[in-house]
Every structure is written in structure tokens, then in C-alpha cells.
C-alpha positions as CSV (number, residue, x, y, z in Angstrom):
1,M,-23.1,-80.4,-19.4
2,R,-21.6,-82.7,-22.0
3,L,-18.3,-82.8,-19.9
4,A,-18.3,-86.0,-17.9
5,G,-15.7,-86.5,-15.3
6,Y,-14.8,-89.6,-13.4
7,V,-13.7,-90.7,-10.0
8,G,-10.5,-92.6,-10.6
9,S,-8.3,-94.4,-8.1
10,F,-8.5,-91.9,-5.3
11,V,-5.8,-93.8,-3.3
12,L,-3.3,-93.2,-6.1
13,L,-4.6,-89.6,-6.6
14,A,-4.3,-88.7,-3.0
15,A,-0.9,-90.3,-2.7
16,S,0.6,-88.5,-5.7
17,A,-1.0,-85.2,-4.8
18,G,0.0,-85.5,-1.2
19,A,3.6,-86.2,-2.1
20,G,3.7,-83.0,-4.2
21,A,1.9,-81.0,-1.5
22,Q,4.3,-81.7,1.4
23,G,5.9,-78.3,1.1
24,W,2.8,-76.3,1.2
25,A,-0.4,-75.8,3.2
26,P,-2.7,-72.7,3.7
27,T,-1.2,-70.1,6.0
28,K,-4.1,-67.7,6.1
29,N,-7.9,-67.6,5.8
30,V,-9.2,-69.5,2.7
31,E,-11.9,-67.8,0.7
32,I,-14.4,-69.9,-1.2
33,V,-15.9,-67.4,-3.6
34,A,-19.5,-68.0,-4.9
35,G,-20.9,-65.9,-7.7
36,S,-24.4,-66.1,-6.3
37,V,-26.4,-64.7,-3.4
38,P,-26.8,-66.8,-0.3
39,G,-29.0,-69.8,-1.1
40,G,-28.1,-69.9,-4.8
41,S,-26.6,-73.1,-6.2
42,N,-23.0,-71.9,-6.2
43,D,-23.5,-70.6,-2.6
44,R,-24.9,-74.0,-1.5
45,T,-21.9,-75.7,-3.1
46,A,-19.5,-73.3,-1.3
47,R,-21.1,-73.8,2.1
48,L,-21.2,-77.6,1.7
49,M,-17.5,-77.4,1.0
50,E,-16.9,-75.2,4.0
51,R,-18.9,-77.6,6.3
52,V,-17.2,-80.8,5.1
53,L,-13.7,-79.4,5.1
54,N,-14.2,-78.0,8.6
55,A,-15.6,-81.3,9.8
56,Q,-12.6,-83.2,8.4
57,K,-10.2,-80.6,9.8
58,A,-8.7,-80.8,6.4
59,V,-7.4,-77.2,6.2
60,P,-5.2,-75.8,9.0
61,T,-6.7,-72.3,8.7
62,S,-10.1,-70.8,8.8
63,I,-12.4,-71.0,5.7
64,T,-14.8,-68.2,4.7
65,V,-17.6,-68.3,2.0
66,V,-17.6,-65.0,0.2
67,N,-20.6,-64.1,-2.0
68,K,-19.8,-62.0,-5.1
69,A,-23.1,-62.1,-6.9
70,G,-23.8,-60.5,-10.3
71,G,-22.8,-60.7,-13.9
72,G,-23.6,-64.3,-14.3
73,G,-20.7,-65.1,-12.0
74,S,-18.3,-62.7,-13.7
75,I,-17.9,-60.5,-10.6
76,A,-16.7,-63.5,-8.6
77,Y,-14.4,-64.7,-11.4
78,T,-12.8,-61.2,-11.6
79,Y,-12.3,-61.1,-7.9
80,V,-10.4,-64.4,-7.8
81,H,-8.5,-63.5,-11.0
82,Q,-7.1,-60.4,-9.3
83,H,-5.3,-62.6,-6.7
84,R,-2.7,-64.0,-9.0
85,G,-0.3,-66.4,-7.3
86,D,-2.4,-66.7,-4.2
87,P,-3.9,-70.2,-3.6
88,H,-6.1,-69.0,-0.7
89,Y,-8.8,-67.9,-3.1
90,L,-10.9,-70.5,-4.7
91,A,-13.9,-69.9,-7.1
92,I,-16.9,-72.0,-7.6
93,V,-17.3,-72.2,-11.4
94,G,-19.4,-73.8,-14.0
95,T,-20.4,-73.4,-17.6
96,G,-21.0,-69.7,-17.0
97,L,-17.2,-69.2,-16.9
98,M,-17.2,-70.3,-20.5
99,S,-20.5,-68.9,-21.8
100,N,-19.9,-65.4,-20.4
101,Q,-16.7,-65.2,-22.4
102,I,-18.4,-66.7,-25.5
103,I,-21.3,-64.3,-25.5
104,G,-19.0,-61.3,-24.7
105,A,-20.3,-60.7,-21.2
106,S,-16.8,-61.1,-19.7
107,P,-13.2,-61.1,-21.1
108,L,-12.3,-63.9,-18.7
109,G,-12.5,-67.6,-19.5
110,Y,-11.4,-70.9,-18.0
111,Q,-8.0,-70.4,-19.7
112,D,-7.4,-67.4,-17.4
113,F,-7.4,-69.6,-14.2
114,T,-5.8,-72.6,-12.7
115,P,-8.2,-75.5,-12.9
116,I,-8.3,-77.6,-9.7
117,A,-11.2,-80.0,-10.0
118,T,-14.8,-80.5,-11.2
119,L,-17.0,-81.6,-8.3
120,M,-20.5,-82.4,-9.4
121,N,-23.2,-82.1,-12.1
122,D,-26.8,-80.9,-11.7
123,Y,-28.6,-82.4,-14.6
124,A,-31.5,-80.6,-16.2
125,V,-35.1,-82.0,-16.0
126,F,-38.0,-81.1,-18.3
127,A,-41.3,-80.7,-16.5
128,V,-44.9,-79.7,-17.0
129,A,-47.9,-79.0,-14.8
130,T,-50.0,-82.1,-13.9
131,E,-52.9,-80.8,-16.0
132,S,-50.7,-80.7,-19.2
133,A,-51.7,-83.0,-22.1
134,L,-48.0,-83.8,-22.4
135,K,-47.5,-87.1,-20.5
136,T,-44.0,-88.2,-21.6
137,G,-40.8,-86.8,-23.0
138,K,-41.8,-88.4,-26.3
139,D,-44.9,-86.3,-26.3
140,L,-42.9,-83.1,-25.8
141,A,-40.3,-84.1,-28.4
142,E,-43.0,-84.7,-31.0
143,R,-44.6,-81.3,-30.4
144,V,-41.4,-79.3,-30.5
145,K,-40.1,-81.2,-33.5
146,K,-43.2,-80.1,-35.5
147,D,-43.0,-76.6,-34.2
148,P,-40.6,-75.5,-31.4
149,R,-42.4,-72.2,-31.0
150,A,-45.8,-73.9,-30.3
151,L,-44.9,-74.3,-26.7
152,T,-43.4,-71.6,-24.3
153,V,-40.5,-72.8,-22.2
154,G,-39.3,-71.2,-19.0
155,F,-35.9,-71.3,-17.4
156,A,-33.5,-69.3,-15.3
157,N,-31.6,-67.0,-15.3
158,A,-30.4,-65.6,-18.6
159,F,-30.3,-66.3,-22.3
160,G,-27.4,-68.7,-22.8
161,S,-27.7,-70.2,-19.4
162,T,-27.2,-73.9,-18.9
163,R,-30.9,-74.5,-18.9
164,H,-31.3,-72.5,-22.1
165,Q,-28.5,-74.6,-23.6
166,A,-30.3,-77.8,-22.5
167,V,-33.5,-77.0,-24.4
168,G,-31.5,-75.8,-27.4
169,L,-29.6,-79.1,-27.4
170,M,-32.9,-81.0,-27.3
171,I,-34.1,-79.1,-30.4
172,K,-30.7,-79.8,-32.2
173,T,-30.8,-83.5,-31.3
174,L,-34.3,-83.6,-32.8
175,G,-32.9,-82.1,-36.1
176,G,-34.4,-78.6,-35.6
177,N,-32.9,-75.1,-35.3
178,A,-32.0,-74.3,-31.7
179,R,-33.1,-70.7,-32.3
180,D,-36.7,-71.8,-33.1
181,L,-37.8,-71.6,-29.5
182,K,-40.4,-69.5,-27.5
183,P,-38.4,-68.9,-24.4
184,V,-39.2,-66.9,-21.3
185,V,-36.3,-66.1,-18.9
186,F,-36.9,-65.8,-15.2
187,K,-34.7,-64.6,-12.3
188,G,-34.8,-68.0,-10.7
189,S,-36.2,-71.5,-11.2
190,A,-38.8,-70.9,-8.5
191,E,-40.3,-68.0,-10.6
192,A,-40.3,-70.2,-13.7
193,I,-42.2,-73.0,-11.8
194,T,-44.7,-70.5,-10.4
195,A,-45.4,-69.4,-14.0
196,L,-45.8,-73.0,-15.1
197,L,-48.2,-73.9,-12.3
198,G,-50.1,-70.7,-13.1
199,G,-50.7,-71.8,-16.7
200,H,-48.5,-69.0,-18.2
201,I,-46.0,-71.3,-19.9
202,E,-46.1,-74.9,-21.1
203,Y,-42.9,-76.4,-19.7
204,V,-39.8,-75.6,-17.7
205,V,-36.2,-76.7,-17.8
206,V,-34.8,-76.7,-14.2
207,G,-32.7,-78.6,-11.7
208,A,-34.2,-81.8,-10.3
209,V,-34.3,-80.5,-6.7
210,N,-36.6,-77.7,-7.8
211,T,-39.3,-80.1,-8.9
212,V,-39.4,-82.7,-6.1
213,S,-41.8,-81.0,-3.7
214,H,-44.2,-80.2,-6.5
215,V,-44.0,-83.7,-7.8
216,A,-44.7,-85.0,-4.3
217,N,-47.8,-82.8,-3.9
218,G,-49.1,-83.8,-7.4
219,R,-48.9,-80.4,-9.0
220,M,-46.0,-81.2,-11.4
221,R,-44.9,-84.0,-13.7
222,V,-41.3,-84.5,-14.8
223,L,-41.2,-85.8,-18.4
224,A,-37.6,-86.5,-18.8
225,V,-34.1,-86.1,-17.2
226,A,-31.2,-84.9,-19.3
227,A,-28.8,-87.2,-17.4
228,P,-26.8,-90.3,-18.4
229,K,-29.0,-92.4,-16.1
230,R,-32.1,-92.0,-14.0
231,L,-32.1,-90.0,-10.8
232,G,-33.3,-91.3,-7.5
233,G,-36.0,-90.5,-4.9
234,P,-39.4,-89.3,-6.3
235,L,-37.9,-89.1,-9.8
236,A,-36.6,-92.7,-9.9
237,D,-39.4,-93.6,-12.4
238,V,-38.7,-90.8,-14.8
239,P,-36.8,-92.0,-17.8
240,T,-33.8,-90.2,-19.3
241,W,-34.1,-88.5,-22.7
242,K,-32.0,-91.3,-24.2
243,E,-34.4,-93.9,-23.0
244,Q,-37.1,-92.0,-24.9
245,G,-35.2,-91.8,-28.1
246,V,-33.6,-88.4,-27.8
247,D,-29.9,-89.0,-27.2
248,F,-28.4,-86.1,-25.3
249,V,-27.4,-85.1,-21.8
250,S,-27.2,-81.6,-20.3
251,G,-26.4,-80.4,-16.9
252,S,-24.9,-77.5,-14.8
253,W,-21.5,-78.7,-13.7
254,R,-19.6,-77.1,-10.8
255,G,-15.9,-77.1,-10.1
256,I,-13.1,-75.2,-8.5
257,V,-10.5,-72.9,-10.0
258,A,-7.7,-70.7,-8.5
259,A,-6.0,-67.7,-9.9
260,Q,-3.1,-68.1,-12.4
261,G,0.4,-68.3,-11.0
262,I,0.0,-70.8,-8.2
263,T,2.6,-73.6,-7.9
264,Q,2.2,-77.3,-8.7
265,A,2.5,-78.0,-5.0
266,Q,-0.4,-75.7,-4.2
267,V,-2.5,-77.3,-6.9
268,A,-1.6,-80.8,-5.6
269,Y,-2.6,-79.8,-2.1
270,W,-6.1,-78.7,-3.2
271,V,-6.5,-81.8,-5.5
272,A,-5.8,-84.1,-2.5
273,T,-7.9,-82.1,-0.1
274,L,-10.9,-81.8,-2.3
275,G,-10.6,-85.5,-3.3
276,K,-10.8,-86.5,0.3
277,M,-13.8,-84.1,0.8
278,T,-15.7,-85.7,-2.1
279,E,-15.1,-89.2,-0.6
280,S,-16.8,-88.3,2.7
281,S,-20.3,-89.6,3.6
282,D,-21.5,-86.1,4.5
283,W,-20.6,-84.9,1.0
284,K,-22.2,-87.8,-0.7
285,K,-25.4,-87.5,1.4
286,D,-25.8,-83.8,0.5
287,L,-25.2,-84.6,-3.2
288,D,-28.0,-87.2,-3.1
289,K,-30.3,-84.9,-1.2
290,S,-29.8,-82.2,-3.9
291,Y,-30.0,-84.7,-6.8
292,W,-26.5,-83.7,-7.8
293,T,-24.2,-86.3,-9.5
294,D,-20.6,-86.9,-8.4
295,D,-18.3,-85.7,-11.1
296,F,-14.8,-85.5,-9.6
297,S,-12.1,-85.0,-12.2
298,T,-8.6,-83.4,-12.0
299,G,-5.3,-83.0,-13.9
300,D,-4.9,-83.8,-17.6
301,K,-8.3,-85.4,-17.8
302,L,-9.9,-82.2,-16.4
303,R,-8.1,-80.0,-18.9
304,K,-9.0,-82.2,-21.8
305,D,-12.7,-82.2,-20.7
306,L,-12.7,-78.4,-20.3
307,D,-11.3,-77.9,-23.8
308,E,-13.9,-80.2,-25.2
309,E,-16.7,-78.5,-23.2
310,F,-15.6,-75.1,-24.3
311,A,-15.8,-76.1,-28.0
312,A,-19.2,-77.7,-27.5
313,T,-20.6,-74.7,-25.6
314,K,-19.3,-72.3,-28.2
315,A,-20.9,-74.3,-31.0
316,L,-24.3,-74.5,-29.1
317,L,-24.4,-70.8,-28.2
318,G,-23.6,-70.1,-31.9
319,D,-26.6,-72.2,-32.8
320,L,-28.7,-70.2,-30.3
321,G,-27.5,-67.0,-32.0
322,L,-25.6,-65.8,-28.8
323,A,-21.9,-66.3,-29.6
324,K,-19.9,-63.2,-30.4
């Protein structure tokens, strides 16, 4: 994701949001709606939210995670959109909310919801099997700059996905045509990695957490991370693309939206509640464990970022030949 949020002065944020939220709090079960099956990244985000909010006793009612998988998240988005004016339904969203609309897979976009906050970013990593002749990101960049179709790249889970966008952005940054790729789409990152380790494709673009165990057992080498700075743990020594002369970042951000028609007091309640959630040690520990980067942003800054992200995503998907 090119969108980059920030953690501002949380004390001021919580104070102002809390002042506006005094007249409202949830009065019935809150549904956190994830557009993935249990175990998927959106589901993991939703269940982390549920766990931390319950531990903090932050919400006076029960909280339920509801899985509405399918359509690249569009089934979940449609479900929340149907509850206009009801702040008890929150959707986990990401770039898919934008790309689905841009490629014509869904009529709904971020403009059809009430943005609450961005929460995190899961930056892409580029990896090869240990036996690969590609030793660094520079090696990969040189090969694909000469001929992007010389190497087969695997990613999940659809053309136009955030990982497809990441490799397309790499090609663009190198001065090439983003359509000049040899991609293979897999149902999930695990399948893409299996194909890589089996010698069926040359490199993968996945989330960092998908690579760690394979790096640890010596079967995989991460060449570069598409993040603003290096990640931690077993990937601490892996340089960013920028460090290797290819200046771009790309990740899979996740945030929270509600349906249209909710009040400012209801927005303020969720901004304050989620802000407190993201400050907790349990939240931060889980982000670190998943190699996710804190990316909390709200209000006017969030809306500006979403507008800029939409324009950038539309341009990139156009370059990939996918925009309608």
C-alpha cells in the first residue's frame, strides 16, 4: 500500500473523540465482519480485535466475528452496506474495497461507507527457493528489467490483488510495462510457496509471516521487503527495495469502516475505542508476531489518504490492464 498512516497524539485523539462520544455507546451485539474464511488475514485481524476489545472491556456489549467469505471481500462489504445507519456492524477492509470497484467486480467502493480507521499494513516480501541463482533483490531487478516474462511469479489470490499490484509496481519502478509479467495466481500464499519450493515458479510475492518458517528451515530466501524500513525477527537482515535501488513500497493495509448514515458521535466512539485498542501491549505483540506494521489513522488524514490511495490503485490496475 502506498497509503501511509500515522499514530498522532493519541491523548488528544481520545480526548476529542471521547467528548463527542458521550451520548452514544453500543446497545446490542457488535459484529466485526471479515471477508475471509476462518484463518484468513481479515479473519485474524477481526479475531485479534475481538480478543483485545474484550480484554479491555472496551465495549459494553458482546462482540461477534462474522465470516462472509467470497468475491474478494465484496460479500462482506455488501452485508455491512445493507445496515445503513447502524454502527454495530464494522467491516475489515483493505485495498480490495477499492480494487473490486475499479476492476468491475463490485459496485461498492470506499465512498459507499463511513471510514473509521486504518489499523495496520502487511508489507509484501519477494522470495525465492534457497537453490535459486537469485541472491539479492538487485539480482531479481536486473533479470526482470531485461525481460519481465523470463521469470514466473506466484501470488494469491486473484489478478489485481495487493501482491499482484506489488510486482506490477516493481516493474513500473524499473521503467518497464506492468503487463509484461508471467504470473500464476494461487488460492492462497501457502499454495504459491509450495509451488516455489517444488521448482514450478521462480519467485513469490507474499506476506512476511508466510515466509518465516521456511527461512528458518533453510528452504527459502527473502530477497527484499517492499516496506519503508526493514522488518524484524528472522527477516531483520533483509534489505528493503529502496535500499537496493528500487524505490517503492507496497503492502496490504487493513482498516475499519461502518455503513453510511451513522452519526458523528458514533464515529467518535469507534475512533476512541479502536485508538485505545491499538495502544495496548497485546495488540502490539500480535502485530509484531505477524510482521504487521502499525498504521493507525483517522479523520481528515484518513480520508485524504484513501482518496490518494484510490487514485494510485486505479492507475496501477490500469497499467496492469485490469481497470474497467
